N, CA, C and O atoms as a GROMACS GRO file, in nm:
protein
  416
    1MET      N    1   9.280   8.610   9.949
    1MET     CA    2   9.373   8.668   9.968
    1MET      C    3   9.330   8.777   9.820
    1MET      O    4   9.234   8.772   9.743
    2ILE      N    5   9.471   8.887   9.828
    2ILE     CA    6   9.458   8.988   9.725
    2ILE      C    7   9.588   8.977   9.670
    2ILE      O    8   9.688   8.935   9.728
    3THR      N    9   9.577   9.036   9.498
    3THR     CA   10   9.648   9.036   9.449
    3THR      C   11   9.681   9.260   9.445
    3THR      O   12   9.607   9.357   9.426
    4ALA      N   13   9.815   9.241   9.472
    4ALA     CA   14   9.824   9.432   9.409
    4ALA      C   15   9.914   9.433   9.277
    4ALA      O   16  10.024   9.382   9.300
    5LEU      N   17   9.904   9.462   9.190
    5LEU     CA   18   9.948   9.516   9.068
    5LEU      C   19  10.057   9.689   9.096
    5LEU      O   20  10.008   9.801   9.110
    6VAL      N   21  10.173   9.660   9.096
    6VAL     CA   22  10.208   9.784   9.205
    6VAL      C   23  10.296   9.844   9.048
    6VAL      O   24  10.404   9.785   9.041
    7GLN      N   25  10.272   9.956   8.911
    7GLN     CA   26  10.296  10.054   8.822
    7GLN      C   27  10.354  10.136   8.842
    7GLN      O   28  10.309  10.239   8.892
    8PHE      N   29  10.475  10.117   8.809
    8PHE     CA   30  10.519  10.311   8.771
    8PHE      C   31  10.629  10.344   8.666
    8PHE      O   32  10.725  10.268   8.660
    9SER      N   33  10.623  10.438   8.594
    9SER     CA   34  10.656  10.470   8.459
    9SER      C   35  10.803  10.512   8.451
    9SER      O   36  10.785  10.566   8.342
   10LEU      N   37  10.909  10.528   8.470
   10LEU     CA   38  11.017  10.490   8.483
   10LEU      C   39  11.088  10.689   8.427
   10LEU      O   40  11.050  10.736   8.320
   11PRO      N   41  11.191  10.778   8.527
   11PRO     CA   42  11.245  10.853   8.424
   11PRO      C   43  11.275  10.834   8.319
   11PRO      O   44  11.245  10.917   8.233
   12GLN      N   45  11.336  10.732   8.290
   12GLN     CA   46  11.477  10.656   8.171
   12GLN      C   47  11.431  10.477   8.224
   12GLN      O   48  11.403  10.409   8.323
   13PRO      N   49  11.449  10.468   8.068
   13PRO     CA   50  11.460  10.308   8.063
   13PRO      C   51  11.608  10.296   8.171
   13PRO      O   52  11.699  10.370   8.207
   14ILE      N   53  11.566  10.165   8.193
   14ILE     CA   54  11.703  10.068   8.301
   14ILE      C   55  11.698   9.941   8.219
   14ILE      O   56  11.609   9.896   8.147
   15THR      N   57  11.853   9.882   8.260
   15THR     CA   58  11.835   9.747   8.223
   15THR      C   59  11.826   9.632   8.324
   15THR      O   60  11.806   9.668   8.441
   16VAL      N   61  11.833   9.551   8.310
   16VAL     CA   62  11.836   9.399   8.391
   16VAL      C   63  11.850   9.431   8.487
   16VAL      O   64  11.767   9.438   8.578
   17ALA      N   65  12.005   9.469   8.488
   17ALA     CA   66  12.094   9.469   8.546
   17ALA      C   67  12.114   9.582   8.694
   17ALA      O   68  12.164   9.583   8.806
   18GLN      N   69  12.034   9.668   8.594
   18GLN     CA   70  12.030   9.812   8.687
   18GLN      C   71  11.943   9.749   8.821
   18GLN      O   72  11.975   9.748   8.940
   19ALA      N   73  11.796   9.688   8.740
   19ALA     CA   74  11.645   9.683   8.858
   19ALA      C   75  11.730   9.584   8.921
   19ALA      O   76  11.760   9.625   9.033
   20LYS      N   77  11.778   9.480   8.897
   20LYS     CA   78  11.828   9.380   9.002
   20LYS      C   79  11.915   9.416   9.137
   20LYS      O   80  11.942   9.354   9.240
   21ALA      N   81  11.948   9.555   9.084
   21ALA     CA   82  12.021   9.648   9.182
   21ALA      C   83  11.931   9.742   9.276
   21ALA      O   84  11.902   9.777   9.391
   22ILE      N   85  11.918   9.752   9.190
   22ILE     CA   86  11.769   9.888   9.282
   22ILE      C   87  11.717   9.766   9.310
   22ILE      O   88  11.821   9.717   9.354
   23PHE      N   89  11.624   9.667   9.321
   23PHE     CA   90  11.511   9.587   9.336
   23PHE      C   91  11.605   9.504   9.520
   23PHE      O   92  11.564   9.494   9.636
   24ALA      N   93  11.716   9.471   9.462
   24ALA     CA   94  11.825   9.367   9.593
   24ALA      C   95  11.796   9.477   9.746
   24ALA      O   96  11.767   9.446   9.862
   25SER      N   97  11.827   9.642   9.666
   25SER     CA   98  11.781   9.712   9.817
   25SER      C   99  11.688   9.735   9.841
   25SER      O  100  11.669   9.804   9.941
   26THR      N  101  11.624   9.708   9.795
   26THR     CA  102  11.508   9.761   9.840
   26THR      C  103  11.399   9.608   9.896
   26THR      O  104  11.295   9.630   9.958
   27ALA      N  105  11.439   9.472   9.865
   27ALA     CA  106  11.386   9.366   9.948
   27ALA      C  107  11.378   9.352  10.022
   27ALA      O  108  11.261   9.342  10.060
   28PRO      N  109  11.495   9.337  10.134
   28PRO     CA  110  11.460   9.294  10.257
   28PRO      C  111  11.313   9.407  10.347
   28PRO      O  112  11.232   9.354  10.424
   29ARG      N  113  11.309   9.575  10.311
   29ARG     CA  114  11.202   9.609  10.396
   29ARG      C  115  11.077   9.473  10.388
   29ARG      O  116  11.002   9.444  10.481
   30TYR      N  117  11.080   9.424  10.290
   30TYR     CA  118  10.940   9.348  10.234
   30TYR      C  119  10.958   9.150  10.343
   30TYR      O  120  10.881   9.060  10.376
   31LEU      N  121  11.078   9.175  10.354
   31LEU     CA  122  11.071   9.033  10.399
   31LEU      C  123  11.038   9.008  10.558
   31LEU      O  124  11.127   9.042  10.637
   32GLY      N  125  10.920   8.951  10.609
   32GLY     CA  126  10.842   8.901  10.701
   32GLY      C  127  10.770   9.012  10.766
   32GLY      O  128  10.742   9.052  10.879
   33MET      N  129  10.754   9.045  10.632
   33MET     CA  130  10.624   9.183  10.680
   33MET      C  131  10.502   9.120  10.629
   33MET      O  132  10.473   9.062  10.524
   34ASP      N  133  10.414   9.162  10.785
   34ASP     CA  134  10.281   9.143  10.799
   34ASP      C  135  10.166   9.083  10.731
   34ASP      O  136  10.061   9.143  10.755
   35GLY      N  137  10.159   9.012  10.676
   35GLY     CA  138  10.046   8.983  10.580
   35GLY      C  139  10.117   8.997  10.457
   35GLY      O  140  10.101   9.094  10.381
   36LEU      N  141  10.210   8.882  10.432
   36LEU     CA  142  10.238   8.943  10.273
   36LEU      C  143  10.314   8.778  10.226
   36LEU      O  144  10.418   8.713  10.239
   37ILE      N  145  10.243   8.776  10.195
   37ILE     CA  146  10.256   8.602  10.134
   37ILE      C  147  10.389   8.572  10.055
   37ILE      O  148  10.465   8.476  10.070
   38ARG      N  149  10.405   8.733   9.922
   38ARG     CA  150  10.524   8.667   9.818
   38ARG      C  151  10.501   8.837   9.730
   38ARG      O  152  10.408   8.917   9.729
   39LYS      N  153  10.602   8.835   9.681
   39LYS     CA  154  10.624   8.948   9.614
   39LYS      C  155  10.726   8.944   9.536
   39LYS      O  156  10.840   8.910   9.569
   40TYR      N  157  10.679   8.990   9.396
   40TYR     CA  158  10.704   9.026   9.248
   40TYR      C  159  10.794   9.124   9.250
   40TYR      O  160  10.757   9.226   9.309
   41TYR      N  161  10.908   9.123   9.201
   41TYR     CA  162  10.914   9.266   9.168
   41TYR      C  163  10.942   9.284   8.977
   41TYR      O  164  10.975   9.170   8.943
   42VAL      N  165  10.942   9.356   8.874
   42VAL     CA  166  10.910   9.358   8.753
   42VAL      C  167  10.916   9.423   8.692
   42VAL      O  168  10.840   9.515   8.720
   43LEU      N  169  10.978   9.442   8.593
   43LEU     CA  170  11.040   9.574   8.484
   43LEU      C  171  10.993   9.462   8.342
   43LEU      O  172  11.014   9.345   8.309
   44SER      N  173  10.904   9.610   8.279
   44SER     CA  174  10.888   9.600   8.145
   44SER      C  175  11.026   9.551   8.044
   44SER      O  176  11.137   9.560   8.097
   45GLU      N  177  11.020   9.505   7.915
   45GLU     CA  178  11.082   9.424   7.878
   45GLU      C  179  11.187   9.543   7.797
   45GLU      O  180  11.299   9.531   7.746
   46ASP      N  181  11.082   9.678   7.815
   46ASP     CA  182  11.129   9.768   7.731
   46ASP      C  183  11.254   9.885   7.776
   46ASP      O  184  11.327   9.962   7.714
   47GLY      N  185  11.228   9.837   7.965
   47GLY     CA  186  11.280   9.877   8.053
   47GLY      C  187  11.191  10.016   8.135
   47GLY      O  188  11.204  10.074   8.243
   48GLN      N  189  11.106  10.026   8.027
   48GLN     CA  190  11.027  10.204   8.106
   48GLN      C  191  10.902  10.173   8.177
   48GLN      O  192  10.831  10.268   8.208
   49THR      N  193  10.866  10.061   8.205
   49THR     CA  194  10.776  10.064   8.372
   49THR      C  195  10.848   9.925   8.432
   49THR      O  196  10.861   9.813   8.382
   50ALA      N  197  10.883   9.977   8.550
   50ALA     CA  198  10.871   9.867   8.693
   50ALA      C  199  10.751   9.862   8.756
   50ALA      O  200  10.650   9.922   8.719
   51GLY      N  201  10.765   9.751   8.905
   51GLY     CA  202  10.688   9.726   8.981
   51GLY      C  203  10.697   9.669   9.045
   51GLY      O  204  10.812   9.644   9.081
   52GLY      N  205  10.589   9.603   9.109
   52GLY     CA  206  10.581   9.424   9.179
   52GLY      C  207  10.434   9.364   9.220
   52GLY      O  208  10.324   9.419   9.230
   53VAL      N  209  10.462   9.268   9.236
   53VAL     CA  210  10.317   9.172   9.216
   53VAL      C  211  10.277   9.111   9.368
   53VAL      O  212  10.312   8.994   9.386
   54TYR      N  213  10.210   9.178   9.478
   54TYR     CA  214  10.257   9.138   9.567
   54TYR      C  215  10.131   9.043   9.568
   54TYR      O  216  10.032   9.063   9.498
   55LEU      N  217  10.150   8.902   9.685
   55LEU     CA  218  10.020   8.822   9.696
   55LEU      C  219  10.013   8.913   9.894
   55LEU      O  220  10.109   8.936   9.967
   56TRP      N  221   9.872   8.940   9.921
   56TRP     CA  222   9.841   8.922  10.016
   56TRP      C  223   9.736   8.842  10.157
   56TRP      O  224   9.624   8.804  10.124
   57ALA      N  225   9.760   8.831  10.234
   57ALA     CA  226   9.686   8.787  10.312
   57ALA      C  227   9.537   8.827  10.304
   57ALA      O  228   9.435   8.758  10.295
   58SER      N  229   9.556   8.961  10.311
   58SER     CA  230   9.442   9.028  10.315
   58SER      C  231   9.450   9.154  10.272
   58SER      O  232   9.559   9.207  10.291
   59ARG      N  233   9.344   9.237  10.203
   59ARG     CA  234   9.335   9.390  10.148
   59ARG      C  235   9.355   9.456  10.235
   59ARG      O  236   9.417   9.558  10.207
   60ALA      N  237   9.308   9.433  10.414
   60ALA     CA  238   9.354   9.511  10.512
   60ALA      C  239   9.530   9.522  10.507
   60ALA      O  240   9.574   9.636  10.491
   61ALA      N  241   9.631   9.406  10.521
   61ALA     CA  242   9.762   9.432  10.522
   61ALA      C  243   9.791   9.471  10.378
   61ALA      O  244   9.892   9.403  10.360
   62ALA      N  245   9.783   9.497  10.331
   62ALA     CA  246   9.833   9.572  10.142
   62ALA      C  247   9.754   9.688  10.193
   62ALA      O  248   9.829   9.774  10.145
   63GLU      N  249   9.659   9.761  10.255
   63GLU     CA  250   9.648   9.870  10.276
   63GLU      C  251   9.699   9.935  10.375
   63GLU      O  252   9.690  10.057  10.390
   64ARG      N  253   9.758   9.854  10.452
   64ARG     CA  254   9.864   9.918  10.574
   64ARG      C  255  10.028   9.949  10.547
   64ARG      O  256  10.113   9.999  10.621
   65VAL      N  257  10.035   9.902  10.422
   65VAL     CA  258  10.174   9.906  10.331
   65VAL      C  259  10.163  10.045  10.229
   65VAL      O  260  10.236  10.144  10.221
   66TYR      N  261  10.090  10.022  10.184
   66TYR     CA  262  10.036  10.080  10.072
   66TYR      C  263   9.998  10.214  10.123
   66TYR      O  264   9.881  10.241  10.095
   67ASP      N  265  10.057  10.302  10.185
   67ASP     CA  266  10.008  10.462  10.266
   67ASP      C  267  10.062  10.556  10.221
   67ASP      O  268  10.129  10.520  10.125
   68GLY      N  269  10.073  10.713  10.250
   68GLY     CA  270  10.144  10.804  10.258
   68GLY      C  271  10.316  10.786  10.221
   68GLY      O  272  10.383  10.838  10.132
   69ALA      N  273  10.343  10.718  10.297
   69ALA     CA  274  10.478  10.700  10.362
   69ALA      C  275  10.495  10.598  10.225
   69ALA      O  276  10.565  10.666  10.150
   70TRP      N  277  10.476  10.517  10.181
   70TRP     CA  278  10.511  10.416  10.069
   70TRP      C  279  10.474  10.477   9.979
   70TRP      O  280  10.566  10.493   9.898
   71ARG      N  281  10.367  10.530   9.945
   71ARG     CA  282  10.378  10.626   9.821
   71ARG      C  283  10.494  10.740   9.815
   71ARG      O  284  10.505  10.775   9.698
   72ALA      N  285  10.554  10.786   9.869
   72ALA     CA  286  10.664  10.891   9.887
   72ALA      C  287  10.799  10.770   9.881
   72ALA      O  288  10.907  10.793   9.827
   73PHE      N  289  10.776  10.688   9.924
   73PHE     CA  290  10.958  10.601   9.914
   73PHE      C  291  10.916  10.592   9.812
   73PHE      O  292  10.984  10.673   9.749
   74VAL      N  293  10.836  10.541   9.734
   74VAL     CA  294  10.860  10.535   9.610
   74VAL      C  295  10.884  10.588   9.479
   74VAL      O  296  10.942  10.535   9.384
   75LYS      N  297  10.831  10.698   9.490
   75LYS     CA  298  10.851  10.857   9.438
   75LYS      C  299  10.982  10.919   9.471
   75LYS      O  300  11.023  10.998   9.386
   76GLU      N  301  11.072  10.895   9.601
   76GLU     CA  302  11.150  10.917   9.596
   76GLU      C  303  11.292  10.785   9.544
   76GLU      O  304  11.409  10.822   9.550
   77LYS      N  305  11.263  10.667   9.504
   77LYS     CA  306  11.380  10.572   9.466
   77LYS      C  307  11.336  10.622   9.344
   77LYS      O  308  11.427  10.674   9.280
   78TYR      N  309  11.217  10.623   9.286
   78TYR     CA  310  11.218  10.597   9.166
   78TYR      C  311  11.180  10.702   9.056
   78TYR      O  312  11.208  10.680   8.939
   79GLY      N  313  11.114  10.821   9.095
   79GLY     CA  314  11.125  11.006   9.082
   79GLY      C  315  10.973  10.959   8.963
   79GLY      O  316  10.942  11.002   8.852
   80THR      N  317  10.900  10.836   9.069
   80THR     CA  318  10.717  10.835   9.023
   80THR      C  319  10.612  10.818   9.062
   80THR      O  320  10.594  10.706   9.111
   81GLU      N  321  10.555  10.862   9.061
   81GLU     CA  322  10.403  10.806   9.126
   81GLU      C  323  10.377  10.734   9.149
   81GLU      O  324  10.283  10.785   9.210
   82PRO      N  325  10.351  10.550   9.178
   82PRO     CA  326  10.325  10.455   9.126
   82PRO      C  327  10.152  10.401   9.114
   82PRO      O  328  10.073  10.447   9.196
   83ARG      N  329  10.116  10.327   9.036
   83ARG     CA  330   9.971  10.328   8.979
   83ARG      C  331   9.923  10.133   9.067
   83ARG      O  332   9.960  10.024   9.024
   84LEU      N  333   9.848  10.156   9.170
   84LEU     CA  334   9.749  10.035   9.227
   84LEU      C  335   9.684   9.972   9.184
   84LEU      O  336   9.586  10.039   9.150
   85THR      N  337   9.678   9.928   9.173
   85THR     CA  338   9.528   9.816   9.132
   85THR      C  339   9.503   9.674   9.217
   85THR      O  340   9.586   9.583   9.206
   86TYR      N  341   9.414   9.661   9.281
   86TYR     CA  342   9.383   9.548   9.392
   86TYR      C  343   9.300   9.412   9.325
   86TYR      O  344   9.180   9.439   9.311
   87PHE      N  345   9.330   9.293   9.288
   87PHE     CA  346   9.270   9.163   9.253
   87PHE      C  347   9.203   9.103   9.377
   87PHE      O  348   9.232   9.139   9.491
   88GLU      N  349   9.110   9.009   9.350
   88GLU     CA  350   9.104   8.968   9.441
   88GLU      C  351   9.127   8.833   9.376
   88GLU      O  352   9.107   8.809   9.257
   89THR      N  353   9.183   8.719   9.494
   89THR     CA  354   9.270   8.614   9.439
   89THR      C  355   9.142   8.490   9.482
   89THR      O  356   9.155   8.440   9.594
   90PRO      N  357   9.077   8.465   9.436
   90PRO     CA  358   8.999   8.323   9.486
   90PRO      C  359   9.060   8.215   9.507
   90PRO      O  360   9.027   8.128   9.588
   91VAL      N  361   9.211   8.217   9.388
   91VAL     CA  362   9.234   8.015   9.409
   91VAL      C  363   9.344   8.043   9.310
   91VAL      O  364   9.333   8.093   9.198
   92LEU      N  365   9.510   7.980   9.408
   92LEU     CA  366   9.632   8.015   9.308
   92LEU      C  367   9.695   7.895   9.288
   92LEU      O  368   9.704   7.829   9.391
   93VAL      N  369   9.730   7.858   9.214
   93VAL     CA  370   9.792   7.737   9.120
   93VAL      C  371   9.959   7.724   9.177
   93VAL      O  372  10.032   7.809   9.126
   94ASP      N  373  10.019   7.636   9.267
   94ASP     CA  374  10.145   7.647   9.303
   94ASP      C  375  10.251   7.547   9.276
   94ASP      O  376  10.326   7.491   9.356
   95ASN      N  377  10.242   7.534   9.140
   95ASN     CA  378  10.401   7.423   9.081
   95ASN      C  379  10.474   7.409   9.165
   95ASN      O  380  10.517   7.294   9.172
   96ALA      N  381  10.533   7.519   9.281
   96ALA     CA  382  10.638   7.489   9.294
   96ALA      C  383  10.597   7.404   9.419
   96ALA      O  384  10.667   7.303   9.428
   97SER      N  385  10.527   7.413   9.491
   97SER     CA  386  10.500   7.313   9.566
   97SER      C  387  10.396   7.207   9.570
   97SER      O  388  10.378   7.126   9.660
   98GLY      N  389  10.318   7.222   9.437
   98GLY     CA  390  10.267   7.122   9.405
   98GLY      C  391  10.127   7.138   9.432
   98GLY      O  392  10.050   7.057   9.380
   99GLU      N  393  10.063   7.266   9.532
   99GLU     CA  394   9.913   7.276   9.583
   99GLU      C  395   9.837   7.362   9.519
   99GLU      O  396   9.897   7.451   9.460
  100ILE      N  397   9.737   7.361   9.514
  100ILE     CA  398   9.629   7.450   9.462
  100ILE      C  399   9.579   7.519   9.600
  100ILE      O  400   9.556   7.438   9.690
  101VAL      N  401   9.562   7.634   9.627
  101VAL     CA  402   9.558   7.718   9.716
  101VAL      C  403   9.412   7.788   9.708
  101VAL      O  404   9.385   7.828   9.594
  102HIS      N  405   9.327   7.806   9.792
  102HIS     CA  406   9.138   7.815   9.820
  102HIS      C  407   9.198   7.978   9.941
  102HIS      O  408   9.261   7.981  10.046
  103ALA      N  409   9.144   8.075   9.866
  103ALA     CA  410   9.156   8.130   9.942
  103ALA      C  411   9.035   8.162  10.036
  103ALA      O  412   8.928   8.158   9.975
  104GLU      N  413   9.024   8.194  10.180
  104GLU     CA  414   8.936   8.163  10.323
  104GLU      C  415   8.830   8.246  10.273
  104GLU      O  416   8.729   8.264  10.340
   0.00000   0.00000   0.00000
């Protein structure tokens, strides 16, 4: 499994309510996406940085999404270039399901 951290600095701070509305408008595009296990939308406490934490089945699945078109979409939607960092995710603790998941 791979975790991708996407962050972008916003041109001006936004509130949680504004973020919720914006994020809700883009969430459907990720529903059922091949290889995406989970996505968390995030907003910093000061409202100046937003992004997402994605859990992917593989890096290849993530890289199929994070292409030039995706970068252009983020830049158009939020007015800034995204920063992308990948992390290996060998073990996941899921308290909601009571499971510990090991990457294959």
